[in-house]
N, C-alpha and C positions, 0 to 999 in steps of 0.2 A: 195907614195901617188896616187890613182887614178883621171883620169880626168872625168870627165861629160861633152858633150856638150850641145853651151849655145843657148839660141837666141840672145844677144850680143856677136857678130862677135869679138868684143874688150877686153871680158872677157871669165872668164872660172871656175867652179867652180869643186876642186878635194878636195877628202875626203881623211884625210889625215888618213894617220897611219904608223904603225912603234913606234921607240923610243920616248918615250914623251922629251926627252932632246933634241933632235933634231924638233923636232916638234914647244914645246915652242920656242928654237932659231929661228922656220922662223916666226912665230907672236907674239914673245917682246912687240915688235916697234908698232903693232899695238892692241894690249893688252895696252899699259901703255897709249898710247892714249887714245882709249875709258873710261878708267875707271878717267885721269887727266881725259878726259871733265866731265864727269859722278860726280864725284867730285866738280869742280868748278859751275857745275848747282846745285847741291848739298845747297852746299852754299850758293850761289844764293837766295835760297828755307829761310836762314837761319836754315838751318841742322848744331849743333853746332858741328862739325865735325875737326878733328886735323889732319893735314897730312898722320901720322899712320894708319889711312882709306884705301888710296892707295894698302901702303904693307901688308894690310890686304884681300885686297881684290886679287891683282895680287898673293901673293899666295895660297889663297884660290882656284883660280883658276889653279893653275901650279898644288895642288893636287889632283884634279877632271882629270886632263887628263888618267892617266892611265886607267879610267870608261870612259872617254870620247870615246879613243881608241881602248876599251875594243871590245868584239861580242855583247855587249847589249847597246853599244851607240855609236854616234860618233861626228865627226868635222868635219866643210862641210866649206873650204877657198876659197872663190873670191880672185882672181887672176888677171892683168889690168900686160901686161904689162914684166911679170912676177914677181912683186911683189906681197904679198897680200896687199886686197883692202877692205874683209870683211868677215865678220870667224857669222859663229853660230855652238853652240854643241849642242848632245841630251845627258841628264845626265840620266841613267835607275829611277828608286823610285824604282818601284817592279815590279812584271811580269805585271802588263795593264798599267803603270802609266811610263810616262818619263820626265824630264824637260828639256824645252829647255832654255843654259845658254849662258849668252853672243853675243845674236844679235846685229850687230855691219853691219854698212857699212859706209868709208867714205866719210863726207860731200864731200869733189869733185866731188864723184863717186853715188852721190843721186840723185835720179828721175830717170834712166832708166830704174829698175824695176829691179837692181840685187836683192837689197834683196828681195822683191815678192819669185825669183827662189832662193837664197839659203831657203828661207823659206819654202816654195811648195816644195822642196827636198827636207827637211828635215825632214816632216811630212809625206810625200813618206816613206820616208825611217820608221819610229815609224809605219807604220801599214804594216813591208812588214817585219818588227821585232816582231809583234803580242803585238805591245802598241795603248791601246783600248782610251787612255787621255793623253793629254799632257797638262802642267801646265804649264804657265810663270810667271814670278814678271817683272814687267818695270815700271819704274820712270815715276812720274807724268806729270814731263816736258815732256816727250817723246810722246806730238800729234800723230806725222807724222808716229811715230811706230804701236799709240794704232789704229788709226783709217786701218792700214795694219792688222793687231792681227784678226781686231774685219771682213775685208771683207774677210777672208779667214774661217771663222767661231768658233773663240774664244771669248769667253764668260767672264765678272763676274762673279767673283766669292772668297772664303774667303780663309783670307790667309792661310798660312801651315807652316807645320814646314819643318827644315829644308832650308829655302830659306837664298838665297842671302844677305835679307838686316839683316838677325841675326846678321853677320858679324860686321855689323855697327847699329845695332838697329834705322834702318831710316825706318823703317814699313810705318811710317803714312805717308812718303814721297813717297810708292808704289803703284800698284795697280795688284793686282795678276788674272788671269787668267785663263781660259782653255780650252781646246778643246778635241771636239769626235771623234774620226774616225769613217769613213763612216760603215754601216753593211753591212757585206758582203753577 
């Protein structure tokens, strides 16, 4: 993993590299926390989901890890005191389009700008990799995340094929957003 210097002295952002299984072992607890939290929120909205949805989403992310760790993808991990507290991935869709995957910062570490740092570093990487657009899907209950995305320049778009919501049929509980790279 390669380190990036950060504004917050107690945290750092590293780019995950190497063996997908080793990377997965490093972030598995954080991913499970995120997916279980999202599942609970969706159940609260009346989504008729069974517990198998959690395993399906965890398996889907694990299957995407090689792409995220590949030459046109990214996986950034925010760390505090040597442990992961946040992450965000960039999955290639086509030559000009990538998708944000698993943007998450633990609740106890929110409010200090770590999510913004993760996302702005990811978007800078996207531009460096030649992407012109970045898509994401976000659950309707993630209101704070929506504000962050919009403040960085994401705008509403129509649902796109291949998104996370297709794994469990939760599209009606999702918003789809798009960001365009600045002209060079």
